[in-house]
PAMIBA-515641 format. One record per residue (C-alpha): residue in three letters; x, z, y. Coordinates in steps of 0.05 Angstrom, whole numbers, padded with zeros to 5 digits, always signed. Layout:
ALAXZY...
This chain:
MET+02167+02383+01425THR+02208+02436+01458GLY+02202+02492+01408ARG+02182+02546+01456PRO+02125+02598+01448GLY+02062+02568+01467ASP+02086+02496+01472PRO+02031+02448+01441ALA+02037+02427+01370PRO+02068+02354+01364VAL+02018+02301+01358LYS+02035+02233+01323ALA+02008+02161+01331ALA+02038+02096+01309VAL+02026+02021+01299LEU+02031+01988+01235GLY+02041+01917+01218SER+02086+01866+01191PRO+02127+01845+01226ILE+02126+01902+01274ALA+02191+01907+01310HIS+02171+01866+01371SER+02107+01906+01385LEU+02095+01927+01459SER+02048+01982+01434PRO+02095+02039+01435VAL+02120+02026+01503LEU+02044+02023+01531HIS+02022+02085+01490ARG+02085+02125+01509ALA+02077+02110+01582GLY+02004+02130+01578TYR+02026+02201+01544VAL+02074+02211+01604ALA+02025+02196+01658ALA+01973+02237+01624GLY+02018+02294+01614LEU+02012+02296+01542ASP+02077+02336+01518GLY+02096+02334+01445TRP+02056+02265+01432SER+02097+02212+01400TYR+02080+02138+01383THR+02125+02097+01335ALA+02123+02030+01305ILE+02124+02027+01228GLU+02133+01963+01185CYS+02075+01961+01133GLY+02046+01901+01097GLU+01975+01905+01060ALA+02008+01932+00996GLY+02037+01992+01029LEU+01977+02008+01076PRO+01939+02052+01024ALA+01998+02099+01008LEU+02021+02102+01080VAL+01946+02125+01104ALA+01945+02172+01047ALA+02013+02203+01070CYS+01979+02219+01139GLY+01933+02264+01095ALA+01862+02272+01084ASP+01846+02301+01149GLY+01904+02269+01187ALA+01931+02337+01205GLY+01983+02326+01262TRP+01963+02253+01271ALA+01918+02229+01332GLY+01911+02162+01296LEU+01938+02094+01281SER+01939+02025+01310LEU+01935+01964+01268THR+01959+01896+01275MET+01963+01835+01232PRO+01954+01831+01172LEU+01922+01900+01169LYS+01856+01901+01207ARG+01811+01874+01150ALA+01852+01911+01095ILE+01844+01979+01129LEU+01767+01979+01122PRO+01760+01999+01046LEU+01801+02062+01067LEU+01760+02089+01120ASP+01706+02138+01114HIS+01665+02113+01179VAL+01669+02043+01209ASP+01643+02034+01277PRO+01584+01982+01283VAL+01633+01936+01327ALA+01689+01938+01273ALA+01633+01927+01219ASP+01611+01865+01251VAL+01675+01835+01265GLY+01703+01851+01195GLY+01766+01884+01223ALA+01789+01949+01256ASN+01846+01953+01301THR+01843+02034+01310VAL+01838+02091+01259VAL+01822+02161+01289PHE+01832+02219+01247ALA+01776+02269+01265GLY+01737+02321+01232GLY+01770+02310+01168ARG+01750+02235+01165ARG+01787+02171+01178ARG+01745+02131+01231GLY+01755+02058+01246TYR+01743+02026+01312ASN+01756+01955+01340THR+01780+01961+01416ASP+01798+01883+01416VAL+01728+01866+01434ALA+01722+01910+01492GLY+01789+01890+01515MET+01769+01820+01513VAL+01707+01832+01555ASP+01743+01875+01604ALA+01795+01821+01612LEU+01746+01763+01624ALA+01709+01808+01672ALA+01771+01823+01711ALA+01779+01749+01721GLY+01707+01735+01743VAL+01682+01714+01677ARG+01621+01753+01659ALA+01568+01699+01630PRO+01600+01638+01608ARG+01553+01577+01588SER+01598+01551+01534ALA+01661+01569+01499VAL+01711+01548+01447ILE+01755+01590+01402LEU+01820+01570+01370GLY+01830+01606+01305ALA+01789+01636+01248GLY+01826+01700+01242THR+01807+01772+01260THR+01824+01760+01330ALA+01779+01700+01333CYS+01722+01746+01302SER+01734+01795+01359ALA+01730+01734+01409LEU+01663+01721+01378ALA+01640+01790+01388ALA+01666+01789+01459LEU+01626+01722+01472ARG+01565+01756+01445GLN+01570+01815+01494THR+01573+01765+01552GLY+01508+01734+01528LEU+01533+01674+01489ARG+01497+01655+01423ALA+01538+01593+01402ALA+01608+01569+01405THR+01655+01518+01374VAL+01713+01545+01333ALA+01771+01499+01320VAL+01810+01514+01256ARG+01869+01490+01219ASP+01834+01501+01152GLU+01760+01504+01143SER+01765+01531+01073ARG+01802+01596+01106ALA+01742+01607+01159ALA+01696+01646+01110GLY+01710+01711+01144LEU+01696+01682+01212LEU+01631+01652+01189SER+01611+01718+01158ALA+01623+01753+01223ALA+01585+01700+01262GLU+01524+01710+01218ARG+01532+01789+01226LEU+01536+01775+01302GLY+01480+01726+01307VAL+01524+01671+01337ARG+01517+01599+01315VAL+01589+01568+01302ARG+01606+01497+01295LEU+01672+01487+01262TRP+01720+01436+01285PRO+01793+01413+01266LEU+01842+01444+01312GLU+01885+01382+01317SER+01822+01348+01347ALA+01808+01402+01391ALA+01815+01365+01455ALA+01749+01327+01435VAL+01708+01390+01444THR+01739+01429+01499ALA+01724+01382+01558GLY+01669+01409+01601GLN+01666+01475+01572ASP+01669+01540+01614LEU+01718+01577+01570LEU+01774+01568+01517ILE+01798+01627+01479SER+01864+01617+01440ALA+01863+01669+01385VAL+01920+01638+01343PRO+01994+01659+01340ALA+02047+01635+01385GLY+02061+01560+01378ALA+01999+01545+01339ALA+01963+01521+01403ASP+02019+01479+01425TYR+01995+01413+01398TYR+01930+01422+01432ALA+01967+01436+01496GLU+02014+01379+01491HIS+01961+01323+01471CYS+01903+01345+01514ARG+01888+01315+01585PRO+01880+01360+01644GLU+01805+01341+01642ASP+01801+01365+01573ILE+01820+01435+01591PRO+01760+01487+01607GLY+01758+01520+01674VAL+01785+01587+01645VAL+01836+01595+01589PHE+01846+01656+01556ASP+01913+01660+01510VAL+01914+01725+01467VAL+01994+01712+01460TYR+02035+01760+01503ALA+02105+01734+01489PRO+02140+01691+01497TRP+02103+01676+01563PRO+02083+01631+01591THR+02060+01593+01529ALA+02051+01516+01530LEU+01976+01525+01530ALA+01982+01573+01595ARG+02027+01519+01627ALA+01980+01466+01612ALA+01921+01506+01639LYS+01958+01525+01701SER+01977+01452+01716ALA+01903+01435+01706ARG+01884+01486+01757ALA+01849+01530+01703THR+01846+01604+01711VAL+01892+01634+01659ILE+01884+01703+01628GLY+01946+01722+01589GLY+01954+01762+01525PHE+01984+01818+01558GLU+01913+01835+01591LEU+01886+01841+01520LEU+01944+01880+01494LEU+01939+01929+01553ARG+01861+01937+01554GLN+01855+01945+01480ALA+01911+01997+01480GLY+01873+02033+01533GLY+01816+02038+01490GLN+01858+02062+01431PHE+01891+02115+01478GLU+01822+02140+01497LEU+01793+02146+01427MET+01859+02181+01401THR+01862+02232+01458GLY+01788+02253+01454TYR+01762+02202+01508ARG+01815+02224+01563PRO+01817+02164+01612ALA+01872+02116+01600PRO+01924+02113+01657LEU+01923+02035+01654ALA+01963+02029+01718ALA+02021+02068+01691MET+02017+02031+01622ARG+02013+01967+01660GLY+02073+01976+01701THR+02118+02000+01646GLY+02094+01947+01594GLN+02106+01886+01646ALA+02178+01917+01663GLU+02188+01918+01592LEU+02162+01847+01580ASP+02206+01826+01640ARG+02271+01857+01610ARG+02257+01828+01544ALA+02250+01758+01577ALA+02313+01768+01617GLN+02349+01788+01553ALA+02328+01728+01514ALA+02347+01686+01571SER+02417+01711+01580PRO+02474+01676+01548SER+02495+01712+01481
């Protein structure tokens, strides 16, 4: 904001989550604003857990005046739903929203992870897999189920650490019309051999056991790991050694951020090339910083 007469009013957006300091979202969205010439737009990272979410959303005002929207990461994607006036059908089916847009005096929730996954798969040449395994049972795994449904799959194996915590995923599968077979995560190698696609929807490190104990022939031809840092993950390295096609989490982060950018700016096309270049440069900088002697 420059303060000169005629300058546009400032518009705010933010990503919420806990922990959130590591988030690359501010870098991506700010790069988009610069490339699109959106002067006066800002995007910040705000530390927020489930307990603080209602108050923070309320502080944005009933109509979100001055706010374009909010991005949501763990653990808030499910917790935001009761606070919304409208939930997009995709977010409702998944059981989680990663985007809030303030428009027309209403809080509208969307899920751009699903489209981001579909786009990332398509960019790698994966449009109609015949079979798939998902690692994890959280909201990202539910988004993966929805993405698979959009590619035409109606069944998937899901490897989980604790079946008692898979209720949300099973409910999402029922809403999506996707048949799910649960399998222990520690034995995932037994069900990934011969599969077209593996989507790892677990946090960094959670897929390491699988990566370290599976044989090259157990790894599907395409591996999509939603982790973007640190990269490459143990799973990505194992998949590359097995000559599988590897899709990294940065592709998902970039494409879901592009979807958020469009929703928050009134469907202005997202400048993905600028967002990609700036985001990758920041990841490279962080990796170099982490590798340098302290």
